[in-house]
PASEBA-1860 file (N, C-alpha, C; in nm, 3 decimals):
! residues 85
1> XXXXXXXX> 0.186/-0.384/-2.287/0.190/-0.305/-2.167/0.321/-0.333/-2.094 ~ 0.393/-0.228/-2.057/0.521/-0.245/-1.989/0.499/-0.292/-1.846 ~ 0.606/-0.347/-1.788/0.599/-0.394/-1.650/0.567/-0.280/-1.555 ~ 0.625/-0.164/-1.580/0.601/-0.049/-1.493/0.454/-0.007/-1.499 ~ 0.396/-0.010/-1.617/0.256/0.027/-1.633/0.165/-0.077/-1.568 ~ 0.202/-0.204/-1.579/0.125/-0.310/-1.514/0.129/-0.293/-1.363 ~ 0.248/-0.263/-1.308/0.262/-0.240/-1.164/0.175/-0.124/-1.120 ~ 0.179/-0.016/-1.195/0.101/0.103/-1.161/-0.048/0.073/-1.163
9> XXXXXXXX> -0.094/0.002/-1.265/-0.235/-0.033/-1.277/-0.278/-0.121/-1.159 ~ -0.196/-0.218/-1.125/-0.227/-0.309/-1.014/-0.234/-0.233/-0.882 ~ -0.140/-0.145/-0.860/-0.136/-0.066/-0.736/-0.258/0.026/-0.727 ~ -0.290/0.093/-0.837/-0.408/0.181/-0.837/-0.536/0.103/-0.810 ~ -0.547/-0.016/-0.868/-0.665/-0.099/-0.844/-0.677/-0.135/-0.696 ~ -0.567/-0.172/-0.635/-0.570/-0.208/-0.493/-0.600/-0.088/-0.405 ~ -0.548/0.029/-0.442/-0.577/0.150/-0.363/-0.725/0.187/-0.374 ~ -0.783/0.169/-0.490/-0.927/0.197/-0.505/-1.010/0.101/-0.421
17> XXXXXXXX> -0.969/-0.023/-0.416/-1.039/-0.120/-0.331/-1.027/-0.080/-0.184 ~ -0.909/-0.036/-0.146/-0.888/0.011/-0.008/-0.975/0.133/0.023 ~ -0.986/0.221/-0.074/-1.071/0.339/-0.056/-1.215/0.297/-0.025 ~ -1.262/0.196/-0.094/-1.396/0.144/-0.069/-1.409/0.084/0.070 ~ -1.304/0.014/0.114/-1.307/-0.045/0.248/-1.309/0.064/0.355 ~ -1.236/0.172/0.334/-1.235/0.282/0.430/-1.374/0.347/0.435 ~ -1.436/0.363/0.320/-1.574/0.415/0.319/-1.667/0.321/0.396 ~ -1.643/0.191/0.380/-1.721/0.092/0.455/-1.702/0.109/0.605
25> XXXXXXXX> -1.580/0.136/0.647/-1.553/0.163/0.789/-1.631/0.285/0.837 ~ -1.630/0.390/0.759/-1.703/0.511/0.796/-1.852/0.481/0.813 ~ -1.906/0.407/0.720/-2.048/0.372/0.725/-2.078/0.288/0.848 ~ -1.990/0.194/0.879/-2.010/0.109/0.996/-2.014/0.193/1.124 ~ -1.926/0.290/1.133/-1.923/0.378/1.251/-2.052/0.460/1.256 ~ -2.093/0.515/1.142/-2.216/0.593/1.136/-2.337/0.511/1.179 ~ -2.337/0.384/1.144/-2.450/0.295/1.175/-2.439/0.231/1.313 ~ -2.337/0.270/1.391/-2.315/0.213/1.525/-2.306/0.061/1.524
33> XXXXXXXX> -2.231/0.009/1.427/-2.213/-0.136/1.419/-2.127/-0.184/1.536 ~ -2.127/-0.311/1.557/-2.051/-0.372/1.666/-1.902/-0.339/1.653 ~ -1.841/-0.310/1.766/-1.698/-0.275/1.767/-1.613/-0.386/1.705 ~ -1.647/-0.511/1.734/-1.568/-0.622/1.680/-1.573/-0.624/1.527 ~ -1.689/-0.594/1.470/-1.700/-0.589/1.323/-1.613/-0.478/1.266 ~ -1.618/-0.362/1.330/-1.539/-0.247/1.284/-1.391/-0.277/1.295 ~ -1.350/-0.333/1.408/-1.208/-0.364/1.428/-1.160/-0.473/1.334 ~ -1.247/-0.567/1.302/-1.210/-0.672/1.207/-1.182/-0.612/1.069
41> XXXXXXXX> -1.271/-0.524/1.023/-1.248/-0.459/0.894/-1.126/-0.368/0.900 ~ -1.109/-0.298/1.010/-0.993/-0.211/1.026/-0.863/-0.291/1.018 ~ -0.862/-0.407/1.077/-0.743/-0.493/1.071/-0.714/-0.534/0.926 ~ -0.821/-0.567/0.851/-0.802/-0.602/0.711/-0.751/-0.487/0.628 ~ -0.801/-0.366/0.656/-0.755/-0.247/0.584/-0.608/-0.222/0.613 ~ -0.572/-0.234/0.739/-0.432/-0.212/0.777/-0.340/-0.312/0.706 ~ -0.381/-0.438/0.701/-0.300/-0.540/0.633/-0.290/-0.511/0.483 ~ -0.401/-0.469/0.425/-0.401/-0.437/0.282/-0.312/-0.317/0.252
49> XXXXXXXX> -0.313/-0.218/0.341/-0.224/-0.102/0.323/-0.078/-0.145/0.329 ~ -0.046/-0.231/0.425/0.091/-0.280/0.435/0.131/-0.353/0.308 ~ 0.040/-0.433/0.258/0.068/-0.512/0.138/0.090/-0.423/0.016 ~ 0.006/-0.323/-0.003/0.023/-0.234/-0.118/0.150/-0.150/-0.100 ~ 0.183/-0.117/0.023/0.309/-0.045/0.048/0.429/-0.128/0.005 ~ 0.424/-0.257/0.033/0.533/-0.346/-0.009/0.541/-0.355/-0.162 ~ 0.426/-0.355/-0.228/0.426/-0.357/-0.375/0.488/-0.230/-0.431 ~ 0.456/-0.118/-0.370/0.513/0.010/-0.414/0.664/0.009/-0.393
57> XXXXXXXX> 0.708/-0.043/-0.280/0.852/-0.053/-0.252/0.920/-0.144/-0.355 ~ 0.859/-0.257/-0.385/0.918/-0.349/-0.483/0.931/-0.282/-0.620 ~ 0.828/-0.209/-0.660/0.834/-0.139/-0.789/0.944/-0.035/-0.788 ~ 0.957/0.038/-0.677/1.061/0.139/-0.664/1.200/0.074/-0.672 ~ 1.218/-0.036/-0.599/1.348/-0.103/-0.600/1.381/-0.161/-0.737 ~ 1.281/-0.209/-0.807/1.305/-0.262/-0.942/1.354/-0.151/-1.034 ~ 1.297/-0.032/-1.018/1.342/0.083/-1.098/1.484/0.122/-1.059 ~ 1.511/0.122/-0.929/1.645/0.159/-0.882/1.750/0.058/-0.926
65> XXXXXXXX> 1.712/-0.067/-0.931/1.806/-0.171/-0.970/1.861/-0.145/-1.110 ~ 1.778/-0.091/-1.197/1.823/-0.059/-1.332/1.927/0.051/-1.330 ~ 1.923/0.137/-1.228/2.017/0.248/-1.215/2.100/0.235/-1.087 ~ 2.131/0.112/-1.049/2.195/0.087/-0.921/2.325/0.163/-0.902 ~ 2.403/0.176/-1.005/2.531/0.246/-0.990/2.512/0.395/-0.961 ~ 2.395/0.449/-0.997/2.369/0.592/-0.972/2.279/0.615/-0.852 ~ 2.235/0.507/-0.787/2.143/0.519/-0.674/2.221/0.531/-0.544 ~ 2.187/0.629/-0.464/2.249/0.649/-0.333/2.195/0.544/-0.236
73> XXXXXXXX> 2.282/0.461/-0.177/2.235/0.358/-0.083/2.156/0.417/0.034 ~ 2.192/0.536/0.078/2.120/0.599/0.188/1.975/0.627/0.148 ~ 1.953/0.659/0.023/1.818/0.685/-0.026/1.735/0.556/-0.021 ~ 1.794/0.445/-0.056/1.724/0.317/-0.050/1.687/0.282/0.094 ~ 1.779/0.302/0.185/1.754/0.275/0.326/1.640/0.363/0.377 ~ 1.642/0.489/0.339/1.538/0.583/0.382/1.400/0.537/0.334 ~ 1.391/0.491/0.210/1.264/0.446/0.155/1.214/0.322/0.230 ~ 1.302/0.230/0.259/1.263/0.110/0.334/1.216/0.149/0.474
81> XXXXX> 1.285/0.240/0.537/1.244/0.285/0.671/1.106/0.351/0.670 ~ 1.075/0.425/0.566/0.943/0.487/0.556/0.833/0.382/0.560 ~ 0.854/0.272/0.492/0.754/0.166/0.487/0.741/0.094/0.620 ~ 0.848/0.084/0.693/0.850/0.005/0.818/0.800/0.082/0.939 ~ 0.768/0.208/0.926/0.721/0.286/1.042/0.580/0.254/1.076
END
């Protein structure tokens, strides 16, 4: 299995886990669970999203590094800014 395929598999696995956590949030709201419980899970989801975003950025930069001489530096900056918003 290539590194790119391993990265893709890992990212998809984490996104599926996040999808389950978001469904859990929906269920908690439907069940009128305590706000602190909901916010605690929401904080975890937000952190997990940030983490998977960083993994996606790392994979993108690794691909760009192979083609660094053909990569527009402005494009790299734009991608990093997208993640930091």
